[in-house]
C-alpha positions in Angstrom: 115.2 164.3 80.5 118.5 163.6 78.8 122.1 164.9 78.0 124.0 164.8 74.8 127.3 165.6 74.4 129.8 165.5 71.7 129.9 167.2 68.5 129.4 165.8 65.4 130.9 163.1 64.2 131.9 162.6 67.8 130.5 160.0 70.0 127.5 161.2 72.2 125.5 159.9 75.3 122.2 160.3 75.8 119.9 159.8 79.6 116.6 159.4 79.9 114.0 158.4 82.8 110.4 157.7 82.8 109.3 159.6 85.8 111.3 162.0 87.9 109.0 161.2 90.8 108.2 157.7 92.5 106.6 156.1 95.5 108.7 154.4 98.3 109.4 151.0 96.2 108.3 151.9 92.6 110.4 151.4 89.9 111.8 153.8 87.3 113.6 152.8 84.2 117.0 154.8 83.4 117.9 154.2 79.8 121.2 154.9 78.3 121.8 155.6 74.7 125.3 155.8 73.3 125.7 157.2 69.7 129.2 156.9 67.6 130.5 156.6 63.7 130.4 152.9 62.7 133.7 151.5 63.0 135.3 154.3 63.9 135.5 153.3 67.9 135.8 150.6 70.5 133.1 151.1 73.6 133.6 150.1 77.2 130.1 150.2 78.7 130.2 150.8 81.9 128.7 147.9 84.7 126.0 148.9 86.7 126.2 147.9 90.8 123.0 146.0 91.8 123.6 148.7 95.0 124.4 152.4 94.4 123.3 155.1 96.4 119.8 155.5 97.5 118.9 153.0 94.9 118.8 149.4 94.7 119.0 147.7 90.9 115.5 145.7 90.1 116.9 144.9 86.4 119.1 145.7 83.4 118.3 144.4 80.0 121.3 143.5 77.6 123.1 145.9 75.9 121.2 146.3 72.3 123.4 147.4 69.2 121.6 149.1 66.4 122.8 151.2 63.1 121.4 154.5 62.2 122.5 157.0 59.5 126.0 155.1 59.1 126.3 155.4 62.9 126.1 152.9 65.6 123.7 153.2 68.9 124.4 151.4 71.8 121.2 151.3 74.4 120.3 149.7 78.0 117.9 150.2 80.2 118.3 149.7 84.0 115.2 149.6 86.3 115.8 151.3 89.7 113.9 151.3 93.1 114.5 153.2 95.9 113.1 152.8 99.8 115.0 156.2 101.2 112.4 159.1 100.8 113.7 162.3 99.6 115.3 163.7 96.7 118.1 161.6 95.0 120.7 162.2 92.1 121.4 158.8 89.8 124.8 158.1 89.9 126.8 159.0 86.7 128.5 155.8 84.4 131.8 156.5 82.7 131.7 155.3 79.4 135.0 155.0 77.2 135.5 155.9 73.9 138.9 154.3 72.4 139.0 156.0 68.6 140.4 153.1 66.1 143.0 155.6 65.0 145.6 157.0 66.7 143.6 160.2 68.9 142.9 160.1 72.5 139.9 158.1 74.4 137.3 160.1 75.1 135.4 159.6 79.0 131.9 160.6 78.6 129.5 160.2 81.7 126.0 160.0 81.8 123.4 162.4 83.5 122.8 162.1 87.2 119.1 162.5 86.8 117.1 163.8 90.2 114.6 161.5 91.2 112.4 162.2 94.3 111.1 159.3 96.3 108.2 159.9 98.7 105.1 158.3 100.1 101.2 158.6 98.9 99.6 161.5 99.5 97.7 161.2 102.8 93.9 161.8 102.6 93.4 165.1 104.7 89.7 165.5 103.3 88.4 163.0 106.5 85.3 161.6 104.1 83.8 158.4 105.1 83.4 155.7 101.9 80.4 154.1 101.8 79.8 150.4 102.2 80.2 148.5 98.6 76.8 147.4 97.2 75.7 144.0 97.4 76.8 141.9 95.0 73.9 139.5 93.1 76.3 136.0 93.4 75.1 133.2 91.3 74.3 129.7 92.7 75.6 126.9 90.6 74.1 123.6 91.5 76.8 120.4 91.2 74.3 117.7 92.4 74.4 116.3 88.8 78.3 115.8 89.1 78.1 114.2 92.3 75.5 111.5 91.0 77.4 111.4 88.0 80.6 110.7 89.9 78.5 108.1 91.9 77.5 106.6 89.2 80.9 106.4 87.3 82.8 104.8 90.9 79.7 102.1 91.2 80.2 100.9 87.8 84.0 100.9 88.5 83.2 98.8 91.4 81.0 96.5 89.9 83.3 95.9 87.2 86.1 95.2 89.5 84.2 92.2 91.6 83.6 91.2 88.3 87.2 90.7 87.5 87.9 89.5 90.6 85.5 86.5 90.8 85.8 85.8 86.9 89.5 85.5 87.0 89.1 83.6 90.9 88.1 80.7 88.7 91.3 81.0 87.3 93.8 81.2 89.7 96.6 78.8 89.7 96.0 75.4 92.8 97.2 76.3 95.9 100.5 75.1 96.5 99.7 71.8 98.4 97.7 70.6 95.7 98.7 67.7 93.5 97.5 65.3 92.0 99.0 62.4 94.5 98.0 62.7 98.2 100.4 63.4 100.5 101.5 60.1 102.0 102.2 58.8 98.4 104.3 62.1 97.6 106.4 61.5 101.4 106.8 58.2 100.4 108.4 58.9 96.6 110.3 61.7 98.0 111.6 59.1 100.9 112.5 56.9 98.2 114.8 59.2 96.0 116.8 60.6 99.2 117.3 57.1 99.8 119.5 56.5 96.6 122.3 59.1 98.1 125.2 58.3 99.1 126.0 58.3 102.9 129.7 58.3 102.3 130.1 61.6 100.8 129.8 64.8 103.2 127.9 67.0 100.7 125.3 64.3 100.5 124.6 63.5 103.7 123.6 66.9 104.7 121.5 66.8 101.8 120.3 63.2 102.8 119.3 64.7 106.4 117.7 68.2 105.4 115.7 66.3 103.1 114.4 64.4 105.7 113.1 67.6 107.8 111.9 69.1 104.5 109.7 65.7 103.4 108.2 65.6 106.9 107.5 69.0 107.2 105.8 68.9 103.7 103.7 65.8 104.9 102.5 67.3 107.8 101.8 70.7 105.7 99.9 69.0 102.6 97.9 66.7 104.9 96.5 69.8 106.5 97.1 72.7 104.1 98.5 74.9 106.7 102.9 75.7 105.7 104.9 74.5 108.6 108.0 74.6 106.7 109.4 77.6 108.0 108.9 76.1 111.7 111.5 75.0 113.9 112.1 71.7 114.8 110.9 72.7 118.6 107.7 73.9 116.8 107.4 70.9 114.8 107.7 68.5 118.3 105.4 70.6 119.9 103.1 70.0 117.1 103.7 66.3 116.9 102.8 66.1 120.7 99.5 67.8 120.4 98.4 65.1 118.2 98.8 62.3 120.7 101.4 60.7 118.9 102.9 58.1 121.6 105.9 59.1 123.4 108.3 56.7 121.6 107.7 57.6 118.1 108.3 61.5 120.0 111.0 61.0 120.9 112.7 58.9 117.7 111.3 61.8 116.2 113.0 64.5 117.9 116.0 62.8 117.7 116.1 61.9 114.2 115.2 65.9 113.7 118.2 67.2 116.1 120.5 65.0 114.1 119.5 66.6 111.1 120.2 70.0 112.9 123.5 69.0 114.1 124.1 68.1 110.3 123.2 71.3 109.2 124.2 73.9 111.8 127.1 72.0 113.6 128.7 70.0 111.0 128.1 67.1 112.7 129.0 63.9 110.6 127.1 60.8 111.6 127.5 57.4 110.8 125.8 55.7 107.5 124.1 53.6 110.3 122.3 56.5 112.1 121.6 58.5 109.0 119.7 54.8 108.3 117.9 54.9 111.7 116.8 58.5 111.0 115.3 57.6 108.0 113.4 54.7 109.1 112.4 56.8 112.4 110.6 59.6 110.0 109.3 57.3 107.6 107.9 55.4 110.6 106.1 58.3 112.1 104.9 59.2 108.9 103.4 56.0 108.3 101.8 56.3 112.0 100.0 59.3 111.3 98.7 58.6 108.1 97.6 55.0 109.2 96.4 55.7 112.8 96.3 59.6 113.6 94.2 62.0 112.0 96.5 65.8 111.3 95.1 68.6 113.7 95.2 72.3 113.0 98.8 73.6 113.8 98.1 76.3 116.5 100.4 79.3 116.0 
């Protein structure tokens, strides 16, 4: 359906719909075409709202412009739907044509097209429908896919195991390994520590921290179990479990706790006191090296 407004050489508006009867929720195409002499008018196109009486806008195209026989043709398609049963008229939209010359503006309306919205017709025959026939189903055998997948997984696992054992031989030696014994390393580190200036507060703190680190490192290397993160209390329990004489335990406890006081309480011992701590740590290492085995450190 369409309407044609105007005479020759004047603007005209045509309205089309692709169907006049739809089911509830079905869509209808509402197409508007405007034709006018090229260059003679400035057109103000209508704006369709998203919702209108009895209709909803589902989609709308951009305004298409074309030329035909010295005329300009504007065209837009609006997709409508409705959820109200009954016969309804599409809204009429105003399109304004402003002449380039001093003439009055033309106001043309699109057609209000009737559209009947209804339900699907009911089946009044009451006929029974046959059950659908049996459909043959082709069963595919995927056994070979599973077998192939299992073989691939086994090959990958074998390759990973091969890489693991191959690289295991190239691993970097453990941190406790060294070309010299734990005892010799401890003695060398103590000799270096002995060179520090005990009159300087900064080196004094380094001195006592070094005594604790050397003692823990010696025990760690002797057994291969790190106690570097153990507290002074844990270390004392350990050496007590190794059945060191009580005098060694007492002296070592005093030396290590002096280091804790320097580190955490900013205690500044005298030179003689620091040298006594040095002597105690060295003597305990000598005793553990020559007289007592290093037992397993318990957690």
